[in-house]
N, C-alpha and C positions, 0 to 999 in steps of 0.2 A: 740279318741284313747289316751291311757295313754302315757305320755312322758317318754321316757327311758333315764336315765342318763348314761353317760360313767363312767368308773371306777374312773377316777380322780375326777369327780363331786361327786360320791358316797362317796369317802374318805373325800373330803372337807366338804361335808354335815355332816359327822360324827364329824369332828373337830368343825364345826360351832355349832352343838348341844351342845357339851361340853363347848364351849365358852359362849354360851347364858345361860347355866345352871350356870356357874361360875359367870357371871355378875349379874344374878338374885339373887344369894346367897349373893353377895357383895352389892346389891342394887345400882348397877351402870347401867346407861342407855346407851345402845349401838344402834347407828343409822346406817341404811344402807346408803352407799355412792355410788355415781357414777353409774357404770354399774350394781352394785348389786340392787340399787333402780330401775334402768331402767328394769332390768330383772324381778323384782317383779311385776311391773306394766304391762309390755308388754308381759311377758312370764309366769308369775306366779312362777318364780324361776330363775334358771340359764338361761342366754342367751345361746342358744344351742351351739354356736361355741366358747364359752368362759369358761375357767376353772378357775374361780376367785371369791373370795368373799372379799369385802371391807366394813369394819365397822368403824364408827367414835365415839369417846367419848369426851365429853367436857373436856377441859384441867384439871380442878381440879379433876374430877373423873378418868381421864386417869392416873394421877399420883397415885391415890389410886389403880387402876387396876394393874399397873405395880408392885407396892409394894406387893400386896397381892395375885395375881392370881395363883401363883405357887402352893399354898396349896390347891387349888380347882380343879386342873387338874389331870386326870388319868395318870398313869405311862408312857403311850405311847406318851403323849403330852408334849411339852416344850415351854417356853417363850423364844423368841429371841429378843434382842435389840442390837443397834449398840455399846454399851459399854461393852457387854459381850465378852467372849473369842472365840466366833464362827466366822464364815466368813460372818456374817450378816452385810451388808454394807448399809442398808437402815435406814433412820431416824425413820420411823414408826416401831412399834413392829409387831411381828408375833407370832402366836401360830402354832406350826408345829407338824406333826405326824412323829416321828422318824423312823417309820417302812417303809416308802415309800419315794422314791426320784422322782423328776421330772427333766428330762434332758432338759435344756433350751438352745436353739440354735439360739436365736435372737441377741446375742451380738457377739463381736469380738472373744471372747473365749467361748467355751462350758462350761457350769456350771451345777452343780447338786445341787438342793435345795429340802429340804423335803416338802411334801405336806403341804400347809399353808392356814391360814386365816389372812389377813392383818388388823391391828388395828391402825387407824390414830387418832392423837390428833386433836381436833377442837378448834381453837383459835380465839381471837378477833382481830379487826383491828381498827385503829384510826378513829374518826368521822370527824375531821377537814380535808378538802380536801388537803391542803398543806402537813400536816403530813402524810396523807394517801399515797400520791405520793412518798414522801421520803421513807416511810416504805416499799412500794412496790418495789422501786428501790433497797433498801438494801437487801431485801429478795431475789429478782431476782439474784442479784450479788452473794449472799451467796449460792444460789442453783446452779448457774453456776459453781462456784468453786468446790462445792461438786461433781457435775457430771464429771468435768474434772479430779478430783482426782481418780475416778474409771471408767474412760471412756471405758475401755475394757469390763466392765460389763453392760454398757448401752444397752438397747434393740434397736438396730439400724434398725430392721425390723418392728417396730411398724407402723401400718397404720396411715395416717393423719399427719405425720410430715411435717412441712413447709420446704421450700427450704433453709431458713436460718438455721434451726436446722440441716438439713442434711449436709450443708456446714461446720458448726461448728464441728460436729461430725467427718466428713471426715478429716478436718485439724488436729483436736486433736489426731486422731488415727495415724497420720503420724509423730507426734513428741512425745517424752517421757514426756509430761506434767505431767502425773500422778505421776511420780517419785519425782517431786518437791512438791507434795501436800500430806498432811496427811488426809485421809478421816474422821477419828474420830474428828480431830480438826476442819475440815470444818463443820461437823455436829454439833459440840459444838456451833459454831457461829450461825447456823440456829436455834438451840435450844434457845439460849439467845434472839434472835430477836422474835421468835414466842411467847415467854412467856411475852413479854413486855406489851401487851394490854389484860387484863382479859376479858373473854367472858361476865361476869356479867355486865361490864361497857361499853360494845360495842354494836353498832347498827348492826355490821356485825359478821358473823361466817365464818371462812375460813378453808378448808382442804388444807393447802398449799402444802403438799407433794403428793397430788393426781396426776393422770396422766396428766391432762390439767391445773393444778392450776397455773402454771407459766403464763398462759394467764388470770388468775384471773376469770375464769368462775366458779370456785368453791368457790368464795367469795359471800356468800348468806346473804340476810337480815335475821336477827335473827327471825323476825316475821314469816318467812316461815316455820320454824321448828314447831311453834305453840304448841298446846297441844299434849300429847302422842297419837300417832296414829299407829295402828298395821296393818301390811300387810302380806298376805300369801307369803311365799317363800318356794316352794316345800311343805314339810310336817310340817313346823314350822311357827310360827308367829314372825315377826321381827318389831322393831320400825323403823319408817322413818319420814321424814318431813311431817307435816300435809298437807301443800299446795304443794303436790307432783308435780302438773302440772307446777307451777311456777319454782320449783326446777329443774325439768328435762328440761324445755324449756331453762333455763339459761345455762345448760350444753350442751344440744344437739340440741336445736332448735326443728325441727319436729321429736320428739323422737319416735313416733309410727311407723315411716317408717324405716325398717331395712336398713342398708347401703348396697351398691352394692357388696362390698367385704365381705358380711356376713359370707362366708364360711372360711374366714381367721381368724386364732387365733392369736391375737396380741402378745401372749406370746411365740409363736413358740416353743412348748414344747411337750414332750411325757413322759408318766409315765413309770418308771422302778422300779423293786424291789430293796430294799436296797442291796441285795447280788449281783445284776447284774451290779453294777457300775464298 
């Protein structure tokens, strides 16, 4: 039986097609990340209960992508970054469809965001074990400060959060910590740290701003990406790590067994028309 996509997935797939067309024209390689790679292998596309697409680009090409992608996008799509004038508070970039909004109800305050595809930079990490531990600590601290700066926008209903995470979020929401921190300045610190170790000189590749990257499950040996390998994602072909089994086991363990709460959408969201806001 043919899989039926929901409306949000259909709109996201349309955005994805435009993104891939743009990256192909720019000769920029875009790799599936996290749940998108999992969806391609386990479901042949979207995870049925998830409305999300995550792509990653190696840092050097990521900067080229940010600089040039606007000229390749149709009029309904727009690039969002944390340094522009929008309400985009994420470190990674997004390509959004301005015609549609998603109502997000997983955080302390209800937010409206345009239908999107997330684009993450993929960065290197130090090979020396001592330097690695120091860099990991500095990154974790910078990420914590960033999340505290926009704590009311953090998805507190995301499944799988540890007791420590829940406690930190609960405490932070009770105090006006975010008023003392500037989100853009916090992300500038993350930016400087992530650019310190070039992918070309590193044994590792990390998607640091991925959903579970603070646990460093998304720090992958560069050899796992291997040679260019294409996978079916719904009606298109996308690049992904050649050694997908090692990649997915690193992130999810037994990745072919769906979670028990599979019917829950971690984004706690619903599609609304732009004029319905």
